C-alpha positions as CSV (number, residue, x, y, z in Angstrom):
1,M,47.4,63.1,119.2
2,T,50.6,61.5,117.8
3,T,51.3,60.1,114.4
4,D,52.1,56.4,113.9
5,S,55.8,57.2,113.2
6,A,56.1,59.3,116.3
7,A,54.5,56.5,118.4
8,T,56.9,54.0,116.9
9,G,59.8,56.3,117.7
10,Q,58.6,56.6,121.3
11,Q,58.5,52.9,121.5
12,D,62.0,52.1,120.2
13,G,63.7,55.4,121.2
14,R,65.2,56.0,117.8
15,A,62.9,58.6,116.2
16,S,64.7,61.6,117.4
17,R,68.1,60.3,116.2
18,P,69.3,61.3,112.7
19,K,69.6,58.4,110.4
20,R,73.2,57.4,109.9
21,M,74.4,57.5,106.3
22,R,76.5,54.7,105.1
23,G,79.5,55.2,102.9
24,P,83.2,55.9,103.1
25,N,84.2,58.8,105.3
26,D,87.9,58.5,104.6
27,P,88.2,57.5,100.9
28,D,92.0,58.0,100.9
29,R,92.7,55.8,103.9
30,R,93.9,52.8,101.9
31,N,96.4,54.8,100.0
32,R,97.5,56.6,103.2
33,I,98.2,53.3,104.8
34,A,100.2,52.2,101.8
35,R,102.2,55.5,101.9
36,A,102.8,55.0,105.6
37,A,104.2,51.5,104.9
38,I,106.7,53.0,102.5
39,S,107.6,55.6,105.1
40,V,108.2,52.9,107.8
41,V,110.4,51.0,105.3
42,A,112.4,54.2,104.6
43,D,112.9,54.9,108.3
44,Q,113.5,51.4,109.7
45,G,113.8,48.9,106.9
46,V,111.5,46.1,105.6
47,E,112.2,43.8,108.6
48,A,110.7,46.4,110.9
49,L,107.4,46.7,109.0
50,T,104.3,45.8,111.2
51,H,100.6,46.6,111.0
52,R,101.0,48.5,114.3
53,K,103.8,50.7,113.1
54,V,102.0,51.5,109.9
55,A,98.8,52.3,111.7
56,A,100.7,54.7,113.9
57,K,102.4,56.4,111.0
58,A,99.2,56.7,109.0
59,G,97.2,58.0,112.0
60,V,94.5,55.3,111.7
61,P,93.2,52.6,114.1
62,L,95.1,49.3,113.9
63,G,92.0,47.6,112.7
64,S,92.1,49.7,109.5
65,T,95.4,48.4,108.4
66,T,94.3,44.7,108.8
67,Y,90.9,45.5,107.2
68,H,92.5,46.9,104.0
69,F,95.6,44.6,104.1
70,A,94.9,41.3,105.8
71,T,98.6,40.1,105.8
72,M,102.0,41.8,105.7
73,D,102.5,40.5,102.2
74,D,99.3,42.3,101.1
75,L,100.7,45.5,102.5
76,L,104.1,44.9,101.0
77,A,102.5,44.3,97.6
78,V,100.7,47.6,97.5
79,A,103.8,49.4,98.9
80,L,105.8,48.0,96.1
81,E,103.2,49.1,93.5
82,Q,103.0,52.6,94.9
83,A,106.8,52.9,95.1
84,A,107.1,51.7,91.5
85,E,104.3,54.1,90.4
86,G,106.0,57.0,92.1
87,S,109.3,56.2,90.4
88,I,107.8,55.9,87.0
89,A,105.8,59.1,87.5
90,Q,109.0,61.0,88.2
91,L,110.7,59.5,85.2
92,R,107.7,60.4,83.0
93,V,107.9,64.0,84.2
94,W,111.7,64.0,83.6
95,E,111.2,62.6,80.0
96,R,108.5,65.1,79.2
97,E,110.7,68.0,80.2
98,L,113.6,66.8,77.9
99,G,113.7,68.6,74.7
100,P,113.7,66.6,71.4
101,E,117.4,67.4,70.9
102,A,118.4,66.7,74.5
103,D,121.6,64.7,75.1
104,L,120.0,61.5,76.5
105,A,123.2,60.0,77.9
106,S,123.9,63.1,79.9
107,A,120.3,63.5,81.0
108,L,120.2,59.9,82.2
109,A,123.4,60.4,84.2
110,D,121.7,63.5,85.8
111,F,118.7,61.4,86.8
112,V,120.9,58.6,88.3
113,I,122.8,61.2,90.3
114,R,119.6,62.7,91.6
115,S,118.3,59.3,92.6
116,L,121.4,58.7,94.6
117,T,121.5,62.1,96.3
118,E,118.3,64.2,96.5
119,Q,116.0,61.1,96.3
120,R,118.3,58.6,98.0
121,E,115.8,57.7,100.8
122,S,113.0,56.9,98.3
123,T,115.4,55.0,96.1
124,I,116.5,52.8,99.0
125,V,112.8,52.0,99.7
126,E,112.1,51.2,96.1
127,Y,115.0,48.7,95.9
128,N,114.3,47.2,99.3
129,L,110.7,46.4,98.1
130,Y,111.9,45.3,94.7
131,A,114.4,42.8,96.2
132,L,111.6,41.2,98.2
133,A,110.1,40.0,95.0
134,L,112.9,37.4,94.8
135,H,111.4,35.5,97.6
136,R,107.8,36.5,97.3
137,P,106.4,35.3,94.0
138,H,103.2,37.3,94.3
139,L,105.2,40.5,94.3
140,R,106.9,39.7,91.1
141,K,104.2,41.1,88.8
142,A,104.6,44.6,90.4
143,A,108.3,44.4,90.0
144,A,108.1,43.2,86.4
145,D,105.6,46.0,85.6
146,W,108.1,48.5,86.9
147,D,110.8,47.1,84.7
148,N,108.5,47.1,81.6
149,A,107.5,50.7,82.2
150,L,111.1,51.8,82.4
151,A,111.9,49.9,79.2
152,E,108.8,51.4,77.5
153,L,109.7,54.9,78.6
154,F,113.4,54.6,77.4
155,G,112.3,52.9,74.3
156,S,110.1,55.9,73.4
157,R,113.4,57.8,73.0
158,T,115.3,55.1,71.2
159,D,113.9,51.7,70.1
160,R,112.4,48.7,71.9
161,T,115.6,46.7,72.3
162,T,117.7,49.7,73.3
163,G,115.0,50.8,75.7
164,R,115.2,47.5,77.5
165,M,119.0,47.6,77.6
166,V,119.1,51.1,79.0
167,A,116.4,50.2,81.6
168,A,118.5,47.3,82.8
169,L,121.6,49.5,82.9
170,F,119.7,52.2,84.8
171,C,118.4,49.8,87.4
172,G,121.8,48.1,87.8
173,L,123.7,51.4,88.2
174,V,121.3,52.7,90.8
175,M,121.2,49.4,92.8
176,Q,125.0,49.1,92.8
177,A,125.6,52.8,93.7
178,V,123.1,52.9,96.5
179,L,124.9,50.2,98.3
180,V,128.1,52.3,98.7
181,D,128.7,55.6,100.3
182,E,130.6,57.2,97.4
183,T,128.4,58.4,94.5
184,P,129.9,57.7,91.1
185,S,130.8,60.7,89.0
186,H,128.5,62.1,86.4
187,E,131.2,61.3,83.8
188,E,131.5,57.7,84.8
189,I,127.7,57.2,84.5
190,E,127.3,59.1,81.3
191,V,130.0,57.1,79.4
192,L,128.1,53.9,80.2
193,F,124.8,55.3,78.9
194,R,126.5,56.7,75.9
195,R,128.0,53.3,75.0
196,A,124.6,51.6,75.5
197,L,122.8,54.2,73.3
198,Q,125.2,53.7,70.5
199,G,123.9,50.2,70.1
């Protein structure tokens, strides 16, 4: 004698199969795709960015990239956000590690030099994505948020106006220097920050 459920299972052939649970089996996939986009830009430039290349770099099916990011602009937007967040996170760590009596002009010069040497690749990616906001209005909020976070962080060590001025100087120095092969000296950079911090 069989139960009703067993009989039903014999009829549709599904009783012996375990029930499939729904839910995400790769919760970090979206972020991994975004990180892969940043990596592709670092290796080949923004113009080389495609869903196919990003999928290969992330190790996911092509359909996953288009599912999470329907257009290339969607992918660029999240790549810009993540690049900005990474840059700001590094700056926050740097600021926390500075003592209250630290020489801010010298410390800022150190950070610029590191951005142009040890972190040159990620710096180039950040500014590639940042520059795209000039022609893609929907990317401008992420770029503006980046600028505002820099100004807020530097302002916490000085004042609001000085913070914005130092943030603009920081971005300008890095953008100019990353375009040339020769890194400016620590002394050249420090004197500019020192003048800006004097108000």
